[in-house]
C-alpha atoms as one frame of an Amber mdcrd trajectory, in Angstrom:
protein
  -3.970  31.079 -18.104  -2.981  34.665 -19.596   0.381  33.764 -21.642   1.031
  37.356 -21.501   1.292  38.047 -17.943   2.510  35.193 -15.954   1.782  31.660
 -15.241  -0.545  32.493 -12.449  -3.492  30.189 -11.966  -5.861  32.476 -10.610
  -8.943  34.368 -11.469  -7.145  37.544 -13.177  -9.528  39.232 -15.933  -7.421
  38.853 -18.855  -5.981  42.119 -21.061  -7.438  43.241 -24.467  -4.170  42.367
 -25.911  -4.353  38.404 -24.544  -7.555  37.797 -25.781  -6.127  37.666 -28.994
  -4.857  34.457 -28.536  -8.320  33.018 -28.288 -10.055  34.506 -31.177 -11.980
  32.339 -33.722  -9.940  30.327 -36.461 -11.403  32.841 -38.905  -9.776  36.024
 -40.570  -8.176  38.412 -38.150  -5.755  41.532 -37.967  -2.327  41.039 -37.312
  -1.800  43.521 -34.302   1.937  44.037 -35.262   1.268  44.988 -39.124  -2.408
  45.371 -39.253  -2.694  42.755 -41.988  -5.470  40.572 -42.237  -4.591  36.593
 -41.761  -5.761  33.237 -41.167  -4.962  31.194 -37.861  -3.047  28.844 -39.924
  -0.648  31.615 -41.000  -0.422  33.303 -37.741   0.849  32.439 -33.965  -0.748
  32.245 -30.979   0.759  35.564 -29.835  -1.791  37.120 -32.084   1.023  38.449
 -35.104   1.572  36.714 -38.617   4.341  35.125 -39.366   6.201  37.866 -40.919
   5.799  40.084 -37.381   6.261  37.187 -34.930   9.488  37.571 -32.676   8.813
  34.511 -30.449  11.371  32.949 -29.192  12.437  29.323 -27.776  13.686  29.265
 -23.715  16.198  27.115 -23.230  15.021  26.750 -19.461  11.536  26.050 -19.864
  11.347  24.506 -23.386   8.441  26.675 -24.205   8.224  29.279 -27.160   7.650
  32.600 -25.644   6.294  36.015 -26.897   8.584  37.522 -24.155  11.827  39.012
 -25.379  14.648  36.419 -23.955  17.207  37.706 -21.826  20.430  38.755 -23.956
  23.056  36.912 -21.261  21.005  33.745 -20.557  18.869  33.307 -23.243  15.680
  32.501 -20.771  12.401  33.993 -20.752  10.968  36.208 -18.271   9.756  33.169
 -16.013  13.490  31.777 -16.001  15.743  34.537 -16.226  17.849  34.670 -12.729
  20.139  37.488 -14.172  20.524  40.754 -12.478  21.765  44.206 -13.627  24.412
  45.911 -11.484  23.172  49.529 -11.027  26.420  51.123 -11.002  27.708  49.767
 -14.581  24.771  47.998 -16.024  26.565  44.744 -16.467  24.584  41.937 -16.342
  25.137  38.622 -14.575  24.416  35.386 -15.420  22.747  33.305 -12.836  24.194
  35.030 -10.261  22.115  36.357  -7.628  24.539  38.823  -5.587  23.480  42.137
  -5.537  24.133  45.021  -2.856  20.434  45.670  -1.345  21.162  49.321  -0.444
  22.709  50.583  -3.284  21.775  47.910  -6.347  25.706  47.572  -6.942  27.400
  44.541  -8.223  29.708  42.708  -5.761  31.928  41.101  -8.392  32.143  44.558
 -10.154  33.038  46.213  -7.067  30.362  48.786  -7.819  28.956  48.203  -4.274
  30.475  50.814  -1.501  28.663  49.376   1.575  30.472  46.680   2.420  33.273
  45.820  -0.751  33.931  42.160  -1.187  31.250  40.809   1.407  29.259  37.696
   0.360  27.060  37.955   3.813  23.327  37.083   3.616  22.363  40.710   4.693
  23.794  42.361   1.599  22.362  39.991  -0.882  18.700  40.574  -2.817  17.585
  37.755  -4.732  15.654  38.530  -7.798  12.704  35.930  -8.141  10.810  34.761
 -11.411  10.430  37.933 -13.298  13.180  40.281 -13.891  11.676  43.363 -15.662
  14.984  45.747 -15.372  15.678  43.335 -18.330  12.948  43.483 -20.298  13.214
  46.154 -23.107   9.639  46.368 -24.525   9.874  46.781 -28.673   6.986  48.292
 -30.862   4.963  45.598 -30.640   5.217  45.277 -26.970   3.542  49.089 -26.706
  -0.068  48.781 -27.735  -1.893  50.098 -24.537   0.710  51.890 -23.127   2.921
  53.623 -25.990   5.708  54.713 -23.455   8.614  51.898 -23.245  10.401  54.026
 -19.865  10.198  52.026 -16.934   7.675  53.121 -13.945   7.318  51.700 -10.492
   4.712  52.687  -8.226   3.862  52.792  -4.477   0.397  51.733  -3.790  -0.936
  52.789  -0.248  -3.792  50.560   1.100  -5.105  51.565   4.532  -6.989  48.327
   5.146  -8.413  44.743   3.909 -11.312  42.092   4.442  -9.068  39.259   3.513
  -9.663  35.487   3.558  -7.257  32.451   3.170  -8.077  32.269  -0.808  -7.554
  35.960  -1.207  -4.446  36.046   0.537  -2.561  33.192  -1.159  -3.752  35.231
  -4.378  -2.103  38.174  -3.117   1.099  35.989  -1.869   0.996  34.309  -5.448
   1.024  37.785  -7.327   3.445  39.347  -5.440   5.761  36.594  -5.762   5.558
  36.436  -9.540   5.888  40.190 -10.182   8.370  41.104  -7.273   6.285  43.132
  -5.709   7.056  44.051  -1.893   4.930  44.949   1.248   6.358  47.432   3.382
   4.756  49.715   6.556   4.379  53.665   6.194   3.713  56.089   9.103   0.970
  57.914   7.099  -1.074  54.923   6.620  -3.643  53.904   9.605  -2.957  50.560
  11.483  -3.500  47.933   9.061  -2.182  49.860   6.210   0.205  48.545   3.846
   2.214  50.494   1.138   3.206  48.031  -2.246   6.517  48.750  -4.229   5.695
  47.419  -7.614   8.851  46.184  -9.735   9.928  48.556 -12.316   8.309  47.573
 -15.753   7.448  49.329 -19.389   5.205  49.539 -21.906   2.031  46.952 -22.195
   3.876  44.977 -19.382   3.032  47.731 -16.913  -0.647  47.470 -17.819  -0.477
  43.682 -17.060   1.262  43.816 -13.923  -1.578  46.772 -12.679  -4.334  44.984
 -13.617  -2.916  41.688 -11.841  -1.964  43.565  -8.875  -5.639  45.739  -8.746
  -7.094  42.130  -9.133  -5.658  40.720  -6.250  -6.461  43.983  -4.048  -9.862
  43.762  -5.693 -10.085  39.908  -4.596  -8.537  40.830  -0.757 -11.260  43.881
  -0.626  -8.685  46.122  -0.344  -9.782  49.967   0.796  -8.668  53.283   0.991
  -9.291  56.711   2.729  -7.849  60.193   2.170  -4.532  58.771   4.088  -3.415
  57.100   1.535  -1.559  58.267  -1.759  -0.301  56.440  -4.976   3.361  57.410
  -5.878   4.860  56.947  -9.125   8.530  56.668  -9.674   9.802  57.103 -13.480
  12.812  55.801 -14.306  15.268  58.552 -15.333  18.641  57.010 -15.147  19.335
  57.617 -18.517  18.842  61.344 -17.435  22.050  63.899 -17.391  21.591  67.533
 -15.499  20.611  69.310 -19.274  17.818  66.566 -19.718  16.377  67.139 -16.088
  16.180  71.160 -17.028  14.138  70.340 -19.657  12.063  68.370 -17.672  11.657
  70.573 -14.769  10.655  73.202 -17.335   8.022  71.160 -18.461   6.793  69.750
 -15.293   6.847  73.580 -13.489   4.186  74.387 -16.400   2.101  71.849 -16.083
   2.492  71.168 -12.435  -0.999  73.019 -11.886  -2.751  71.051 -14.267  -1.614
  67.798 -12.279  -3.073  69.323  -9.070  -5.921  69.865 -10.842  -6.997  66.285
 -11.527  -6.445  65.216  -7.659  -9.067  66.233  -5.038  -8.527  69.710  -3.573
  -7.703  68.451  -0.015  -4.845  66.668  -1.217  -3.874  69.347  -3.921  -3.366
  71.657  -0.646  -1.473  69.556   1.138   1.898  70.851   2.583   3.220  67.815
   4.480   3.624  65.108   1.604   2.998  66.704  -1.795   3.692  70.206  -1.951
   3.158  72.627  -4.887   6.683  73.185  -5.660   8.136  72.648  -9.240   7.671
  76.614 -10.115  11.026  77.167  -7.841  12.851  75.430 -10.049  12.032  77.397
 -13.348  13.153  80.180 -11.117  16.326  78.400 -10.953  16.372  77.825 -14.547
  16.298  80.963 -15.286  19.055  82.301 -12.917  21.113  79.247 -14.671  20.488
  80.735 -18.102  21.116  84.320 -16.896  24.898  83.431 -16.598  25.127  81.241
 -19.730  26.924  83.217 -22.849  26.668  82.841 -26.508  30.143  80.892 -26.626
  29.267  78.539 -23.552  30.133  74.809 -24.137  27.339  72.304 -23.180  29.418
  71.289 -20.526  29.130  74.339 -19.071  25.399  74.808 -19.131  25.142  71.716
 -17.889  26.982  72.342 -14.968  25.000  75.426 -14.450  21.721  73.654 -14.546
  22.932  71.290 -12.172  24.320  74.376  -9.890  20.840  75.972  -9.454  18.563
  73.024  -9.526  20.776  71.384  -6.553  20.536  75.115  -4.939  16.512  75.297
  -5.515  16.391  71.871  -3.727  18.634  71.375  -1.231  19.443  75.101  -0.463
  23.333  74.605  -0.940  25.505  72.901  -3.747  28.297  72.291  -2.232  30.054
  68.973  -3.385  30.505  67.547   0.073  26.709  68.521   0.991  25.297  67.342
  -1.765  26.759  63.833  -1.527  25.655  63.542   2.171  22.238  64.260   1.116
  22.447  61.776  -2.064  23.247  58.963   0.689  20.243  59.669   2.061  16.518
  58.460   1.620  15.255  61.652   3.507  17.576  64.288   1.650  19.374  67.031
   3.927  16.712  66.932   6.566  14.368  69.594   5.019  11.653  67.614   4.142
  13.204  67.825   0.096  11.236  65.003  -0.776   7.910  65.552   0.290   7.221
  67.949  -3.155   4.608  66.974  -5.732   7.798  66.263  -7.910  10.348  64.927
  -5.556  13.876  65.469  -7.535  15.682  64.314  -4.411  14.780  60.860  -5.667
  16.525  61.481  -8.927  19.909  62.517  -7.136  19.309  59.501  -4.654  18.622
  56.822  -6.920  18.133  58.065 -10.547  13.867  58.310 -10.688  11.476  61.390
 -10.656   9.139  60.520  -8.323   5.376  62.068  -8.947   3.775  62.242  -5.650
   0.575  64.332  -6.102  -1.592  60.955  -7.328  -4.317  60.489  -4.233  -4.350
  56.607  -3.220  -6.629  54.420  -5.448  -6.812  50.633  -5.876  -7.982  50.824
  -9.430  -5.518  49.657 -12.208  -6.629  51.942 -14.747  -6.072  55.207 -12.691
  -2.659  53.713 -11.753  -1.871  52.889 -15.351  -2.978  56.506 -16.821  -0.713
  58.239 -14.111   2.133  56.085 -15.177   1.677  56.486 -18.653   1.016  60.146
 -18.364   4.218  61.102 -15.980   6.469  58.414 -18.386   5.235  60.600 -21.189
   6.450  63.658 -19.618   9.573  62.447 -19.166   9.862  60.841 -22.731   9.283
  64.265 -23.951  11.502  65.843 -22.410  14.270  63.435 -23.031  13.688  63.182
 -27.005  13.333  67.302 -27.424  15.730  70.191 -27.464  15.676  72.610 -25.156
  14.605  75.175 -27.848  11.372  73.040 -28.346  10.905  72.987 -24.959  10.770
  76.346 -24.390   8.787  77.183 -27.468   6.245  74.820 -26.074   6.299  76.374
 -22.583   6.943  80.071 -23.433   3.221  81.293 -23.042   3.288  79.877 -19.581
   7.083  80.525 -18.367   6.238  84.264 -16.986   2.839  83.469 -15.531   4.494
  80.538 -13.752   7.570  82.837 -12.539   5.104  85.446 -10.935   3.375  82.329
  -8.918   6.825  81.445  -7.612   5.986  81.103  -3.821   2.669  80.671  -3.671
   0.262  77.852  -2.374  -1.880  75.774  -5.036  -5.026  76.994  -3.632  -3.744
  80.817  -3.988  -3.294  80.210  -7.973  -5.577  82.042 -10.261  -8.136  80.016
 -11.964  -7.031  80.857 -15.529  -3.539  79.858 -14.793  -4.673  76.535 -13.665
  -6.761  76.023 -16.904  -3.877  77.030 -18.970  -1.715  74.759 -17.078  -4.300
  72.063 -17.553  -4.536  72.725 -21.445  -0.506  72.196 -21.540  -1.021  68.877
 -19.789  -3.659  68.061 -21.967  -1.820  68.580 -25.049   1.264  66.915 -24.153
  -0.258  63.582 -22.784   0.877  60.518 -24.985  -2.119  59.519 -26.481  -6.285
  59.723 -26.938  -6.818  57.362 -24.350  -5.211  59.323 -21.614  -6.378  62.529
 -22.628 -10.107  61.011 -22.300  -8.915  59.614 -18.869  -7.750  63.154 -17.581
 -10.709  64.649 -18.769 -12.776  62.158 -16.763 -10.336  62.427 -13.939 -10.753
  66.461 -13.462 -14.728  66.188 -12.982 -14.083  63.420 -10.728 -11.417  65.895
  -8.772 -14.295  68.377  -8.600 -16.661  66.150  -7.016 -14.068  64.967  -3.552
 -13.174  68.401  -2.637 -13.146  67.221   1.233 -11.070  64.208   2.748 -14.590
  63.151   4.428 -15.725  62.195   0.493 -13.170  60.857  -0.465 -13.519  57.090
  -1.227 -12.743  54.366  -4.238 -12.576  51.262  -2.176 -12.667  48.568  -4.742
 -15.477  49.568  -6.931
């Protein structure tokens, strides 16, 4: 049983971090302070006594290495608390939340059915409430980014039996993963929507999910994609402007690590981000040295929404905000989907191709969350300084398709992306991914299966 994942009794390979639990009784390194310790002076979580933060759960009466909920003090397996998407208020042992907007009924943040307690308006969070899990420094070993990430993993079909079906159901139940249909997939295809997770919990979740997909012999074709949602609910439009400046300059690099048949697609993941850089420059041309932060933010908001929807009136934007599809002009079918930020507070990256390999999903998540984290914690002058060499060339390609871009520009964009990668493991993956993408130039060659 992998105590760092969940209590799922299926044959799932444990992560390197969980293997620390089963080390021999000789000296070993505490992976918190990296001091050598004896097993007698360390806890089973792999940390020495001074670093161990394991807590006692009043629900299951077990000592757990996972952080406990601040409201009910239960572990991730026992916690039934929910958080209102509107005000963030935590409700202990209450399972009422709007299925459409995520607003709490008691705090009146739900605007769909005020005062309603009908079963249709409820969403029950089962065993793990990952939104209540805040990774600490010792929980970000494999994934250094604590920001929440969710994936839409598209699968084209299965060769499933009773045992593997039971395994998949157990994994989905434990991680709150939902399965939905998708019009872009062939008959029998399913899209798995994972629950948001950050830090090493993201690694464990994707490892478990892909182990289940392998057991079910899931396969993909060129029809499949893997969309990554990064939680940006802590972003204002000034933060969004910093992120879009970075993404506009590295988007060509992101497209260079996916197969060309997907990079050239105009249907579901258009090459688009340079348009936003043009909007940022238009906003900055209206700014003066005495402008307040509020005025600068409002100008960024106006010109970003103008590029996104083609208009910026409050009524029209509010109408588009309530609609998953935006204003009906395929606002979300871009490689970097900013409409998702307006609609639900996440940035959706739609360019990753389909995959059933955990390493690919994990590294995509770490890379893209790292870009968001960099933008959030950097000043605008620092972002401008980092991107200054690519800004002018990026403005010159506005309106062009990816296959029309100069090779020198793509190489410069990839170099900046490689520099901004959060750690060496992701940089190595980027290099391997680029070599892989060059081998898959046509849709008929694209196949990962479950290898």
